[in-house]
N, C-alpha and C positions, 0 to 999 in steps of 0.2 A: 258768784256765791260769796262775795265779800260781806254780804249782810249777815252770814252765819258765823258764829264764833269758831276759832280754831278747834276748840274742844268738840264742838258739834260735828265738825268736818271729820276729825279723827274717829269719832264714834260711828259716823255714817260709813267711813272706810272699813271699820272693823265689822260692821253689820254686813257689808258687801262681801268681804272675804269669808265671813261665816256662811253666807248663802251660796257662795261659790263652792265652799267645802261641802255643804250639803248636796249640791248638784253633782259634784265629783263622786261622793260616796254613793249616791243613788245610782249613778251609772254603773259603777262597779258591783253594787249589790244586785241589780237586775241582771246583769251579764254573767255573774258568778254564781247565782243561786241554783240550786238543784231543782230542775224543772220537773223531774219525776216525783220529787217529795212534794212540790207545790200542787201538782196534779192530784196526788193522793189526798192531800188536805182539802183541795177544792171539791173533789168528789164527796168528801165528808161533810160539806156545807160550810167550810171556813171562808167568810167573806173576803178577808184580806188576801187569801191564796187565789180565790176566784178572780179578784181584780188583777193580781200579778200575772196569772195565766193569760188573761185577756190582753194585757199589755205586751206580754212576750209574744203573743201570736201576731202582733203587728210591730215588728222591730223598727221599721222605718219611722213610724209615728212616735214610738217610745224614744228612740235616739233623737228624733227631731225636737220633741219638747224638752228633753234634758239638755241637749247641746244649745238650743236656742236661749233657754233660760241662763245657762252657764255663761255663754258668751256675752249676753247682755250685761250680766253682772260683772264679768271681768272688764269689759269695756268701760262701764261706769266706774269701777274701781281704779282703772288706769287714769281716767279723766280726773277723778277727784284727787288722786295722788299727785297729778301735775299741778292742779290748783293749790294744793297744800305746799308743794315744793316752791312754787313761785311766790306764794305768801311768805314763806320763811326765808328763802335764799334768793329770790329774784328770778328772772328769766335767763340767767347765764346757762350756757350749754352744759357746762360741767355739772351744775346743780340738776338739770333735767335728766342728764345721763345717770347721775348717782341715784336720783329718785326712781328711775326706771329699773336699775339693777336691784335696789332695795325692795321695790314692790315685787319684782320677779321672784326674789328669794322668799318673800312672805307667801306669795301665791303657791310656789313649789312646795314649801314645807307645810303650811297650814291649810291650804285649800286644794292641793292635789295629792301629794304623796301620802301624808298621814291619813286623810279621809279614806283614800282608796285602800290602804292597808287595813284600816278598821272595817271597811265594807267587805273586803275579801274574806276576813276572818269571821265575820258574823253575817254573811250573806243570807242564809236560810231564815234566820230569825228576823232580820231587818226587811227582807222582801215582803213579809206579811204586813209591815207597817207602811212602807213607802208607796205601796199601791194606792192608798187613799189619796194622798196629796197629788200624786202623778195623774191619776184619773181626773181629779178636779182641774188641774192645770191644763190637761189635754183638751178637756171640753171647753175651757175658757179661752184658750188660744188656738182652737182647731183651725180656723181660717188661715192663720199665719203659718202654722206647721204644714197645712195642705199646700199652701203656695210655695214654700220652700222645697217641699218633696217633689213638686212638679220639675223643678230644675235638677234635683238629684236623680230622679228617674230618667230624665232626658240624657243626663251625663252617663249614666250606667248603660243606657241603650246605645249611645254612641261608642262606648268602649267595649260593647258586647259582653258586659258583665251582668248576667241575670242574678238578681238576689236569690239566695237559697231559701227554700221553704223551711221555716222553723221547725215544723213537725218532722220533716225528713232528716234534718240535721240532728234532731234530738233522739232519733232511733238508735238503739244500741245493737252492736253485733254481739255474737256469742262470747267472744273473748273479752269484750267490754263488760258484759254481764258478769262473767266469771271473775274479772278483777274487782267489780263492785262487791260480789258476794265475799271474796277473800279478804277484802279491806273493810268489811262491814263492822268489825270490831264487836263492841258490846251490844250492838243492835240485834245480832242474830247469834244464838248460842252456838258453841263450837261443833256440837254434834249435827245441828241443822245445817251449819255451813259445809260440813264434810259431805253430807247427803246431796246438797245442791251442786257442789263441785263435782261429785261423782256423776251426777246426772248430766252435766255438761260433757263429761268424758265418754259417755255412752256412744256418741256418734263416732268416735275415734277408736273404739274397742270392738274387736270382732269376736264371734263366739269361740274362736280358736283360743283366745287369750284367757278364757275362764272355764272352758270345758273340763271335764274329768278325762284324762288321757285314756286311750284304749286299754293299756295294760293295768289301769286301776279300776276298770268298770267291774262291778259285781253283777254276774249274770247266772242264768240257768242253762245247762246244756242238756238237751234231750237224750244224748248218748250216754249220759251218767246213769248210774243205778237209781232205783226208786228211793233207796235209803239215803243216798247222797243228795238227791233232789229234795227230799223231805228236810234233811238237815240244812241245806242251803236256804231253803225258804224259811225255816224255823228261826235261823240265827241272823236273817237279814235285817239290817238297820233301815232299809228303804221300803217304800210302799209300792214301788214299780221296779221290775227286773227285766232286762232284755233277755229274750230267749233265743239260744243258739241251736243249731243242728249239727253239731260236731265240727263246726269251723268257726273260728273267731270272726271271720269275714262275713259269714252268713247269719244275719239276724232275721229270724222269721216273724218277730213280733215282740210285743211288750206285755208282761204279765202284771195285772193288777192284783196285789196280794190280798186286798180286801175282798175282791170278788172270788178269789181262789178260797179264801177262808169261809165265806158264805156257802160255796158249793161243797167244801169238805164237811161242814157241819151238818148239811142235809143229806149227802150221799157218801160221805167218806172220801178220803184222798184216793183219786184214780188218776194214773199217769196219762191214760188215754184222754181224759177230760181236760187235762192241762192245755193241750194244743187247741181245743175248742175255745178256751177262755183267753187265749192270747189275742190281744188287739194289733191291728195293723201298725207297723212301725212308721215313724215320721222322721224323714231325712231332711237335713239342711246342709247348705254349703258352708265350708269352714270360714269363708271370708265375709259372711253376713254380719253387718254391723249389729252390735248388741241391742241398740234401741229398736232397729227394725225387727229384730227377732222377737223382742218383747211385744211388738204389735202383732207379729205373726202368730204368736202363742195365743193372743187374745182372739184374733180373728178365726183361728182354726180350733179354738177351744182345747188346746193341748198344754201339757205341763212337762213333757219330756220329748227330746229330740236327739236323734243320732246324727253326729257330725261326720261328713264324708269330704273327701278332697275332690279335685277335678276328675279323677279317674274312678270315683265311686268307691274308693276304699275307705273303710271305717277308720276314723281318727280318734273319736271320743264321744262323749255323752254330755248333753247340756240339759238342765232342768230349769224351771221357772225360779226355783229357790236360788240357783246360782246367780241369776241376774239380780234378784232382790238383795242378795248378800253383797253383790258388787256395789249396790247403792248404799246400803245401811250397815254393811259389816256382818260378821257372823252372828247368827241369832239362834241357830239350832243347838240344843244341849244334849241330845240323845245320841248324836253320831260321834264315833271316836275320831277326833281330828287333831293330829299332832301339831298342826300349824298354830293352834291357839296357844301353844306352850313356847313358841319361838320368841326368844328374848336374849339380849346379850348377857353373858355370865360375868361374874366378878373379874375374871381374867381377860375380858374384852373379847371372848369368842362365843360361838354358838354351833351346836351340832345340828345339821340340817339333812333331811331325807332328800336324795337325789331327784325324786319326782316332784319336789316342792315347786309351786308356780312362782315364776320370777316376780310378777307384779305383786303377789302377796308378800314375797320376801322384801321387796323394796318399801312396801307400805309399812310392814311391821318393824323392819330394822333401820329404816331411814337411809337406804342405799340407793344407788343409781345404776343398777345392772341393766344392760341393754335388753329391751323386750321386743325389738322389731323383728328378730329372727326366731330362735327357739324360745319355747314358752316355759320350759322347766330348767332347773339348775343342771340336771344331767345333760340335757340338750345343749346348753350353753357351754359347758366344759368340753363336750365332745366336738362341738363346732370350733371352739378356740384352738384345740390341740390337733383336730383333724385325725384323730387316733383314739383308740381305747386306752385310757390312762392305767398305769400301775398303782397299786396301793402306796400311800405315803407321798405321792407326787404333790408338789406344791406349785401353784401358779398364782398370778395376780391379774384380775380382770376389772377394769374401771376403778383401779386403786383399791380393790378388795382382795386381800390375800385369801386364797382358798386351798385347803389341804384335803386331798382325796383319802378318805378313811377306809372305805370298802368298795370294791367292784365285784359285780357278779352278773353272769349272763350278758356280757358286753354292755353293761350299764353301770353307771356310778350310783351305788346304793346309799352311800352315806358320805357326807363331806363336812368339813369344819370351816366356818367362815370367821375371819378375824376383823375386828372393827378397824376401819381405815385410820391411819395415823393422824390425819388432820382433825379427827374427832376426839383426840386426847388433848388434855391440857399440858402445861409445862411440867407437871409433877407425874405425868403418866396415868392420871386418873381419868376414866371415861367421863365425858361431858354429859 
């Protein structure tokens, strides 16, 4: 290369380092790109995304062309650097060693680390561009890439290392999907993210977690007087009421108030006709996953179910609206619901009904009360104390100070919760 001037040699070395940088950046871009986003763009007809997806489907060929090109360029740069060093300082060993160290430094900084950092930060955008030159190079050098991959495949076979299927490795688990939704940022609105996260949780939530407890079920008892039954039906906030026969454990059916109203408008209210209008009750186990129950409601064309334990004893009531509200939050405005008013007061405390659902409390107040056992605040306090508490008793569960305000009928009717200390700033002001 003596016929070329020193300036030309330096220019050629710079070009080789630049090409090496492009190869390094391309490798990182293709490996770090979001394959799901590329597939979405490819299905929409984006040509660059289609090329990138096709290249990623054949990782051995993709890496083969990138590394083949990169190594050829690096070897050429090393050879040229040696020629320049000999031209400037002779063929002394110290000069060749210094030239090697200097070239290694330049390759690391300008052709490896910096390009790869840039590629990692802009992988999704650059993957749509680099697909074009990579496809061209792969077609141009396909015989060489195929020949090299023969030895790679043989080596992997000897080592019993079967290459992973790119499609299988790109499949996401439920937890990975959940993490993607949570980290989606501005791409998905907060309300939509909440719904999607709640949807993932349905598999882990049972009907017992969201049901209305037995003591809070509004029902009609056939042993009541006719006037009391009229009053109960007239003042009900619900369209369906369980019908009992003198025993809270004996549910004989479910009364659809709209059907009852139609009959009353035609023939007047008759207590005898009420039993004929009652539909057969639909019972479900307490440990049924909420997502499965949603499917069961659809298959059985039901909107209300009575929850029973393993002994057949009535535990509570679940409606289709309960499941929907678990997904999207409260949406009914006609029902009296004290939970919608739950919020920390200026003094960092809140007054809560003992029958309040723990999951709802955690969601509204940002707490971490245990939900694996009892489902209500009353049940949690009773389990913690292993006794019926007295009024004004104070305890702390999971860092949450709780004061029992009122007890009645062996139950905690009202309790006051205090914001945990770690949620206050240094001036005592709630965060």
